[in-house]
C-alpha positions in Angstrom: 117.2 25.7 256.6 115.1 25.9 260.0 116.6 22.0 260.4 120.1 23.5 260.2 119.1 26.5 262.6 117.5 23.9 265.1 120.5 21.5 265.1 122.7 24.0 265.5 121.1 25.5 268.5 121.2 22.0 269.8 125.2 22.1 269.5 125.4 25.0 271.3 123.1 24.1 274.2 125.0 20.8 274.3 128.7 22.7 274.3 127.0 25.3 277.2 125.9 21.8 279.2 129.1 20.7 278.8 130.9 24.1 280.1 128.7 24.1 283.2 129.4 20.5 283.8 132.9 21.5 283.8 132.7 24.5 285.7 130.6 22.8 288.4 133.6 19.9 288.6 136.2 22.3 289.0 134.4 24.3 291.5 133.7 21.1 293.6 137.5 20.6 293.7 138.1 23.9 294.6 135.7 23.6 297.8 136.9 20.3 298.6 140.6 21.6 298.6 139.7 24.4 300.8 138.0 22.2 302.7 141.1 20.3 303.3 142.9 23.1 303.9 140.8 24.5 306.6 140.7 21.1 308.3 144.5 21.2 308.3 145.0 24.7 309.5 142.1 24.1 312.4 143.6 20.6 313.5 147.3 22.3 313.5 149.0 22.9 317.1 150.3 26.5 317.9 153.5 26.1 319.1 153.1 28.1 322.1 156.9 27.8 323.1 157.6 29.8 319.8 155.2 32.3 320.7 156.3 32.5 324.1 159.6 33.0 323.5 159.0 35.6 320.7 157.3 37.6 323.8 159.5 37.4 325.9 162.5 38.4 324.0 160.3 41.7 323.0 159.4 42.6 326.6 163.2 42.2 327.4 164.3 44.2 324.3 161.4 47.1 325.0 162.8 46.7 329.0 166.4 47.5 327.8 165.3 50.3 325.9 163.6 51.8 328.7 166.4 51.7 331.0 168.6 53.0 328.4 166.1 56.0 327.4 165.6 56.5 331.3 169.5 56.9 331.8 169.4 59.3 328.8 167.3 61.5 330.1 169.1 61.2 333.9 171.9 62.8 331.7 170.3 65.3 330.0 168.5 66.4 333.5 171.7 66.6 335.3 173.6 68.7 332.0 170.1 71.1 332.7 170.3 71.7 336.5 173.7 72.1 335.9 173.5 74.6 333.6 171.1 76.2 335.4 172.7 76.2 338.9 175.8 77.8 336.8 173.2 80.8 335.3 171.6 81.3 339.1 175.1 81.7 340.5 176.2 84.3 337.8 172.7 86.0 338.1 172.8 86.4 341.8 176.3 87.8 341.7 175.3 90.3 338.9 172.3 91.4 341.4 174.8 91.4 344.2 176.9 93.6 342.1 173.9 95.6 341.1 173.2 96.3 344.9 176.7 97.3 345.8 176.5 99.2 342.9 179.5 97.8 341.0 178.6 97.2 337.1 
């Protein structure tokens, strides 16, 4: 009986050793792949022309948007100023009528 237990323990230890070796081999493979990919990424060239053209496009769109908003603001300002002028004119006439005693 003790011999059978020792044999079973030895089999379990051998199986554990095989699993550990397989895990180590898998880990080495994963690390090698990661290293290759890292070297590829680090050695690849960034296409600055593409980056610059994208930047220029974004800046251009922002400038157009700001011009549009400025024009909209100017138009709103004109409408407000026009409304205020007519109200001031009406108020002035009303005050003049009050002073002259005309209601």
